[in-house]
C-alpha positions in Angstrom: 53.3 19.8 216.2 53.2 19.8 220.0 55.4 22.3 221.7 58.9 20.9 222.0 62.2 22.4 222.7 65.3 21.2 221.0 68.2 20.1 223.2 71.8 19.3 222.3 73.1 15.9 223.5 75.0 17.7 226.2 71.8 19.3 227.5 69.9 16.0 227.5 70.2 14.6 231.0 67.8 11.7 231.2 69.2 8.3 232.1 69.4 6.0 229.0 69.1 3.0 231.4 65.7 4.2 232.7 64.6 5.8 229.4 65.2 2.6 227.3 65.3 -0.2 229.8 62.4 0.8 232.1 60.2 3.3 230.2 60.8 1.7 226.8 60.8 3.4 223.4 58.9 3.2 220.1 61.0 2.8 217.0 59.0 4.7 214.5 59.4 4.3 210.7 57.4 5.5 207.7 54.7 3.0 206.4 52.8 4.3 203.5 50.4 1.3 203.7 48.9 2.6 207.0 46.4 5.4 207.5 48.7 6.7 210.2 51.6 6.8 207.7 53.8 5.1 210.2 54.5 1.9 212.1 56.1 1.7 215.5 57.5 -1.2 217.6 58.2 -1.1 221.2 61.8 -1.7 222.2 63.5 -2.0 225.6 67.0 -2.9 224.2 69.2 -0.1 222.9 71.7 2.5 224.0 72.8 6.1 223.7 76.4 7.3 223.5 79.1 8.8 221.3 80.7 7.0 218.3 82.7 8.5 215.4 82.5 11.8 217.2 78.7 11.8 216.9 75.8 11.4 219.3 74.3 8.0 218.5 71.6 5.6 219.5 71.7 1.9 219.0 68.5 0.0 218.3 68.0 -3.7 217.9 65.3 -5.3 215.6 64.7 -9.0 214.9 64.4 -9.7 211.2 60.9 -11.3 211.5 59.5 -8.0 212.8 57.4 -6.0 210.4 59.2 -2.8 211.4 62.5 -4.4 210.3 61.7 -4.1 206.6 60.5 -0.5 207.1 63.7 0.5 208.9 65.7 -1.2 206.2 64.0 1.0 203.6 64.3 4.3 205.5 67.2 6.6 205.8 65.8 8.2 208.9 63.6 7.0 211.8 62.5 8.4 215.1 62.9 7.0 218.6 59.9 8.1 220.7 59.6 8.0 224.5 56.1 8.3 226.1 55.0 8.7 229.7 53.8 6.0 232.0 50.2 6.8 231.1 50.9 5.2 227.7 52.1 1.9 229.1 49.2 0.0 227.6 49.8 1.5 224.2 53.5 0.6 224.4 52.6 -3.0 225.4 50.2 -3.2 222.5 52.8 -1.9 220.0 55.2 -4.6 221.3 52.7 -7.4 221.2 50.9 -6.8 217.9 52.3 -6.9 214.4 52.0 -4.0 211.9 51.5 -6.7 209.3 48.0 -7.3 210.7 46.8 -3.8 211.7 47.6 -0.1 212.0 48.9 -0.5 215.5 49.1 3.3 216.2 45.6 3.9 215.1 44.3 0.9 217.1 46.0 1.9 220.3 45.0 5.5 220.1 48.4 7.1 219.3 48.7 9.8 216.7 51.5 10.6 214.3 53.0 13.7 212.9 56.1 14.4 210.8 59.1 16.3 212.0 61.7 17.0 209.3 59.8 14.5 207.2 60.2 11.7 209.8 57.1 10.2 211.4 56.9 10.7 215.2 54.4 9.9 217.9 52.5 13.1 218.9 52.1 11.9 222.5 55.9 11.6 223.0 57.7 13.3 225.9 61.0 12.9 224.1 61.7 12.4 220.4 65.0 11.6 218.8 65.2 12.1 215.0 67.9 9.6 213.8 69.8 8.9 210.6 71.1 5.4 210.0 74.9 5.2 209.9 75.6 1.4 210.2 73.7 -1.9 210.4 74.9 -5.4 211.1 73.6 -8.7 212.4 74.4 -10.2 215.7 76.1 -13.6 215.0 76.1 -16.7 217.2 79.9 -17.3 216.8 80.7 -13.7 218.0 79.0 -14.1 221.5 81.8 -14.2 224.0 79.4 -14.9 226.9 77.5 -17.9 225.5 74.9 -17.5 228.2 73.5 -14.6 226.3 72.4 -17.0 223.5 69.5 -17.9 225.8 67.8 -14.8 224.5 67.6 -16.3 221.1 66.3 -19.2 219.1 68.4 -18.6 216.0 66.6 -15.2 215.3 69.4 -12.8 216.0 68.8 -9.1 216.0 70.1 -6.6 213.4 71.5 -3.6 215.2 71.5 -0.1 213.9 73.8 2.7 214.9 71.9 5.9 214.4 73.1 9.4 214.4 70.9 11.5 216.7 70.3 14.5 214.6 67.7 16.2 216.9 66.5 15.7 220.5 63.1 17.2 221.1 61.6 17.4 224.6 58.0 18.4 225.3 57.7 21.7 227.1 
C-alpha cells in the first residue's frame, strides 16, 4: 500500500465543502465480479461531521446505480479522494455504469485493500467507513419543495457512515 499516515478526525483539517463538493469523491465498495475486485462511483453530495458521538460521513446513492446494491451488501466501504490530475477518471466513474464494465480498470485506477476494504491506490485521502444507518429521502419530507427539482421520483438513499480511519498520503 502507498505510504499513508493515519489521522484522527481532530487532526484532519481539509474543508468538507471543497473535498466533497469541488474535488468529488469515489464511493468504493467490494465487487467480486470485477477483475479489480471493486466498483466505485463518483459523488459530489455528502457531508462530514459528528453524530452519536462518532465521526461520520454521509453519502447519497440513487437506487438505480450499480454501486447501490454493492453498498447495500457491504458492512464497510471507503470514500476515496483523488487529486485534480485524476479529474477525467472521476468523470468516467460518474458517467459509466459498473454494470457494463470494470470502471476502475478502464479508467486506469488501481485498487488495494486496507483492513479488508477496497480502496483506490491513487487516493490522496481515504476514509474507511462502517455503515451505521440508511434511509431513503422521501418526497413528502422535503420542507423546501424547490429541492424536488433535483429528482424525477428517483430519491437517494443516504448512508450515515462511521469514519473508522482517515488515511492521508505522505
